[in-house]
KEKOLVO-833163 format. One record per residue (C-alpha): residue in one letter; x, y, z; residue number from 1. Coordinates in nm, 2 decimals, padded with zeros to 4 digits, always signed. Each point is the difference from the previous one (the first is absolute). Layout:
BEGIN
+------+--------+--------+--------+-----+
: code :      u :      v :      w : pos :
+------+--------+--------+--------+-----+
:    a :      X :      Y :      Z : NUM :
...
+------+--------+--------+--------+-----+
end
This chain:
BEGIN
+------+--------+--------+--------+-----+
: code :      u :      v :      w : pos :
+------+--------+--------+--------+-----+
:    s : +02.20 : +09.87 : -02.43 :   1 :
:    s : -00.10 : -00.21 : +00.31 :   2 :
:    g : +00.08 : -00.31 : -00.20 :   3 :
:    n : +00.37 : +00.05 : +00.00 :   4 :
:    a : +00.20 : -00.28 : +00.15 :   5 :
:    i : +00.36 : +00.12 : -00.04 :   6 :
:    s : +00.24 : -00.18 : +00.23 :   7 :
:    v : +00.34 : +00.12 : -00.12 :   8 :
:    p : +00.16 : +00.32 : +00.13 :   9 :
:    i : -00.18 : +00.30 : -00.15 :  10 :
:    t : +00.11 : +00.35 : -00.12 :  11 :
:    l : -00.28 : +00.24 : -00.07 :  12 :
:    q : +00.06 : +00.34 : -00.16 :  13 :
:    g : -00.24 : +00.28 : -00.11 :  14 :
:    q : -00.13 : +00.34 : +00.08 :  15 :
:    d : -00.29 : -00.16 : +00.19 :  16 :
:    v : +00.04 : -00.37 : +00.12 :  17 :
:    f : -00.30 : -00.21 : +00.08 :  18 :
:    f : +00.06 : -00.37 : +00.03 :  19 :
:    n : -00.20 : -00.30 : +00.13 :  20 :
:    n : +00.14 : -00.35 : +00.06 :  21 :
:    s : -00.14 : -00.32 : +00.15 :  22 :
:    v : +00.32 : -00.17 : +00.12 :  23 :
:    q : +00.30 : +00.09 : +00.22 :  24 :
:    t : +00.15 : +00.31 : -00.15 :  25 :
:    q : +00.36 : +00.10 : +00.00 :  26 :
:    l : +00.06 : +00.36 : -00.10 :  27 :
:    e : +00.34 : +00.09 : -00.14 :  28 :
:    e : -00.06 : +00.35 : -00.10 :  29 :
:    v : -00.32 : +00.22 : -00.04 :  30 :
:    d : +00.05 : +00.35 : -00.13 :  31 :
:    f : +00.00 : +00.21 : -00.32 :  32 :
:    f : +00.25 : -00.05 : -00.29 :  33 :
:    d : +00.01 : +00.25 : -00.29 :  34 :
:    g : +00.23 : -00.20 : -00.22 :  35 :
:    t : +00.32 : +00.14 : +00.15 :  36 :
:    n : -00.06 : +00.07 : +00.38 :  37 :
:    t : -00.20 : -00.15 : +00.28 :  38 :
:    g : -00.19 : +00.22 : +00.25 :  39 :
:    p : -00.32 : +00.01 : +00.20 :  40 :
:    a : -00.32 : -00.11 : -00.16 :  41 :
:    n : -00.31 : +00.23 : +00.06 :  42 :
:    d : -00.18 : -00.26 : +00.21 :  43 :
:    i : +00.02 : -00.38 : +00.07 :  44 :
:    t : -00.27 : -00.24 : +00.10 :  45 :
:    i : +00.09 : -00.37 : +00.04 :  46 :
:    t : -00.26 : -00.26 : +00.11 :  47 :
:    v : +00.08 : -00.37 : +00.06 :  48 :
:    a : -00.30 : -00.22 : +00.08 :  49 :
:    g : -00.05 : -00.37 : -00.06 :  50 :
:    s : -00.02 : -00.34 : +00.17 :  51 :
:    g : +00.26 : -00.08 : +00.26 :  52 :
:    s : +00.04 : +00.36 : +00.12 :  53 :
:    p : +00.27 : +00.12 : -00.25 :  54 :
:    g : +00.21 : +00.29 : +00.12 :  55 :
:    i : +00.24 : +00.26 : -00.13 :  56 :
:    g : +00.38 : -00.02 : +00.02 :  57 :
:    i : +00.19 : +00.32 : -00.07 :  58 :
:    d : +00.35 : -00.07 : -00.13 :  59 :
:    g : +00.09 : +00.34 : -00.15 :  60 :
:    g : -00.16 : +00.34 : -00.02 :  61 :
:    i : -00.35 : +00.13 : -00.03 :  62 :
:    q : -00.03 : +00.38 : -00.06 :  63 :
:    a : -00.27 : +00.24 : -00.08 :  64 :
:    d : -00.04 : +00.38 : +00.05 :  65 :
:    g : -00.36 : -00.07 : +00.08 :  66 :
:    p : -00.18 : -00.28 : +00.20 :  67 :
:    v : +00.12 : -00.35 : +00.03 :  68 :
:    v : -00.25 : -00.27 : +00.09 :  69 :
:    l : +00.10 : -00.36 : +00.08 :  70 :
:    h : -00.27 : -00.25 : +00.09 :  71 :
:    a : +00.05 : -00.37 : +00.04 :  72 :
:    n : -00.19 : -00.30 : +00.14 :  73 :
:    g : +00.33 : -00.11 : +00.16 :  74 :
:    s : +00.30 : +00.17 : +00.14 :  75 :
:    i : +00.18 : +00.31 : -00.14 :  76 :
:    l : +00.37 : -00.04 : +00.06 :  77 :
:    g : +00.34 : +00.14 : -00.09 :  78 :
:    t : +00.19 : -00.29 : -00.15 :  79 :
:    n : +00.33 : +00.16 : -00.07 :  80 :
:    e : +00.20 : +00.24 : +00.22 :  81 :
:    g : -00.01 : +00.27 : -00.27 :  82 :
:    n : -00.38 : +00.01 : -00.03 :  83 :
:    f : -00.17 : +00.34 : +00.02 :  84 :
:    i : -00.33 : +00.17 : -00.05 :  85 :
:    f : -00.01 : +00.37 : -00.08 :  86 :
:    g : -00.33 : +00.19 : -00.03 :  87 :
:    t : -00.19 : +00.30 : +00.11 :  88 :
:    s : -00.27 : -00.22 : +00.16 :  89 :
:    l : +00.04 : -00.37 : +00.08 :  90 :
:    q : -00.29 : -00.24 : +00.07 :  91 :
:    l : +00.09 : -00.35 : +00.10 :  92 :
:    q : -00.27 : -00.27 : +00.07 :  93 :
:    s : +00.04 : -00.37 : +00.07 :  94 :
:    d : -00.32 : -00.20 : +00.04 :  95 :
:    s : +00.16 : -00.30 : +00.18 :  96 :
:    g : +00.38 : +00.05 : +00.03 :  97 :
:    t : +00.25 : +00.23 : +00.15 :  98 :
:    i : +00.14 : +00.33 : -00.13 :  99 :
:    g : +00.38 : +00.02 : +00.03 : 100 :
:    g : +00.20 : -00.24 : +00.21 : 101 :
:    t : +00.32 : -00.07 : +00.18 : 102 :
:    g : +00.19 : -00.14 : -00.30 : 103 :
:    s : +00.06 : +00.27 : -00.27 : 104 :
:    l : -00.19 : +00.30 : +00.14 : 105 :
:    l : -00.26 : +00.18 : -00.21 : 106 :
:    n : +00.17 : +00.33 : -00.08 : 107 :
:    i : -00.23 : +00.30 : -00.05 : 108 :
:    s : +00.03 : +00.37 : -00.08 : 109 :
:    a : -00.35 : +00.15 : -00.02 : 110 :
:    d : -00.16 : +00.32 : +00.12 : 111 :
:    n : -00.32 : -00.18 : +00.11 : 112 :
:    i : -00.04 : -00.36 : +00.10 : 113 :
:    t : -00.28 : -00.23 : +00.08 : 114 :
:    a : +00.03 : -00.38 : +00.07 : 115 :
:    q : -00.26 : -00.26 : +00.09 : 116 :
:    t : +00.01 : -00.37 : +00.08 : 117 :
:    s : -00.25 : -00.25 : +00.15 : 118 :
:    n : +00.16 : -00.04 : +00.35 : 119 :
:    q : +00.35 : -00.06 : -00.15 : 120 :
:    n : +00.32 : +00.19 : +00.07 : 121 :
:    i : +00.11 : +00.32 : -00.18 : 122 :
:    h : +00.37 : +00.09 : +00.00 : 123 :
:    l : +00.11 : +00.30 : -00.21 : 124 :
:    n : +00.35 : +00.15 : -00.05 : 125 :
:    i : -00.07 : +00.37 : -00.07 : 126 :
:    d : +00.28 : +00.22 : -00.14 : 127 :
:    q : -00.16 : +00.35 : -00.01 : 128 :
:    g : -00.29 : +00.11 : -00.23 : 129 :
:    f : +00.00 : +00.02 : -00.37 : 130 :
:    s : +00.04 : +00.38 : +00.00 : 131 :
:    g : +00.18 : +00.06 : +00.34 : 132 :
:    p : +00.06 : -00.14 : +00.35 : 133 :
:    t : -00.37 : +00.00 : +00.11 : 134 :
:    v : -00.22 : -00.31 : -00.03 : 135 :
:    t : -00.37 : +00.01 : +00.09 : 136 :
:    i : -00.20 : -00.30 : +00.10 : 137 :
:    g : -00.33 : +00.03 : -00.19 : 138 :
:    s : -00.09 : +00.12 : -00.35 : 139 :
:    g : -00.28 : +00.17 : -00.19 : 140 :
:    f : +00.03 : -00.29 : -00.25 : 141 :
:    n : -00.10 : -00.24 : +00.28 : 142 :
:    p : -00.21 : +00.20 : +00.25 : 143 :
:    g : -00.06 : -00.14 : +00.35 : 144 :
:    v : +00.29 : -00.24 : -00.01 : 145 :
:    g : +00.33 : +00.02 : +00.18 : 146 :
:    i : +00.21 : -00.30 : +00.08 : 147 :
:    d : -00.23 : -00.28 : +00.10 : 148 :
:    a : +00.14 : -00.34 : +00.10 : 149 :
:    g : -00.30 : -00.09 : +00.21 : 150 :
:    s : +00.13 : -00.24 : +00.26 : 151 :
:    g : +00.34 : -00.02 : -00.18 : 152 :
:    n : +00.30 : +00.21 : +00.09 : 153 :
:    v : +00.12 : +00.32 : -00.17 : 154 :
:    t : +00.37 : +00.09 : -00.02 : 155 :
:    l : +00.12 : +00.32 : -00.17 : 156 :
:    d : +00.38 : +00.04 : -00.06 : 157 :
:    l : +00.06 : +00.37 : -00.08 : 158 :
:    l : +00.32 : +00.15 : -00.14 : 159 :
:    d : +00.03 : +00.38 : -00.01 : 160 :
:    t : -00.38 : +00.01 : +00.01 : 161 :
:    i : -00.25 : +00.23 : +00.17 : 162 :
:    l : -00.32 : -00.18 : +00.05 : 163 :
:    n : -00.35 : +00.16 : +00.01 : 164 :
:    q : -00.35 : -00.14 : -00.01 : 165 :
:    n : -00.33 : +00.10 : -00.15 : 166 :
:    f : -00.28 : +00.03 : +00.26 : 167 :
:    d : -00.21 : -00.27 : -00.18 : 168 :
:    a : +00.29 : -00.25 : -00.04 : 169 :
:    p : +00.05 : -00.20 : +00.33 : 170 :
:    i : +00.27 : -00.26 : +00.06 : 171 :
:    i : -00.17 : -00.32 : +00.11 : 172 :
:    a : +00.23 : -00.28 : +00.13 : 173 :
:    n : +00.05 : -00.24 : +00.29 : 174 :
:    n : +00.35 : +00.14 : +00.05 : 175 :
:    f : +00.13 : +00.32 : -00.17 : 176 :
:    t : +00.37 : +00.08 : -00.02 : 177 :
:    i : +00.19 : +00.29 : -00.16 : 178 :
:    n : +00.38 : -00.03 : -00.05 : 179 :
:    s : +00.13 : +00.35 : -00.10 : 180 :
:    r : +00.35 : +00.06 : -00.13 : 181 :
:    c : +00.17 : +00.32 : -00.11 : 182 :
:    s : +00.30 : -00.02 : -00.24 : 183 :
:    d : +00.28 : +00.25 : -00.03 : 184 :
:    l : -00.21 : +00.18 : -00.26 : 185 :
:    c : -00.29 : +00.05 : +00.24 : 186 :
:    g : +00.11 : +00.32 : +00.16 : 187 :
:    s : -00.28 : +00.03 : +00.25 : 188 :
:    s : -00.22 : -00.20 : +00.23 : 189 :
:    l : -00.28 : -00.21 : -00.14 : 190 :
:    d : -00.35 : +00.02 : +00.13 : 191 :
:    a : -00.29 : -00.24 : -00.01 : 192 :
:    t : -00.34 : +00.17 : +00.04 : 193 :
:    l : -00.27 : -00.26 : +00.03 : 194 :
:    t : -00.33 : +00.16 : +00.09 : 195 :
:    a : -00.28 : -00.21 : -00.15 : 196 :
:    p : -00.26 : -00.14 : +00.23 : 197 :
:    g : +00.00 : -00.38 : +00.01 : 198 :
:    n : +00.38 : -00.04 : -00.01 : 199 :
:    a : +00.14 : -00.33 : +00.14 : 200 :
+------+--------+--------+--------+-----+
end
């Protein structure tokens, strides 16, 4: 419920995970557990809204074989080097804070990504998609949105990732930077095809 005020590190497990909190939220693990093994949930939606602009810190792993939605009044940050988000579609929204940062990067593997802030920076560390090397900015789960930092900056660190973009999913930023790396496993060149009108 929206009345939750859980301030200790949280583990959430289920086939479908829907969680609302009203204070700063530290996520240890969000996935499915069948009593023996853990694996991806079907879908995950986490909303953090309350006074003082509480945010979401990701310490461990969040994984779903469907959409993952994280929405916070404050920042959405990786708080441990081993943090990760796996999902077919990832929607990140911060109302007054940043998404990702220069400390522990926010590590992502998703086929489709959207991210929004209100004129604050977005910094994502993307290691391929959920089902292959291609990641697309934009999603049918969040139409008309790409990566929107307003007057903030956008930095995408890509590892072994081919980057595409939906036509209706612009990148909006004061400064936009892509840092693309190819590991020994890459085996080919990496392309970024960004064709949406309105790109930074």
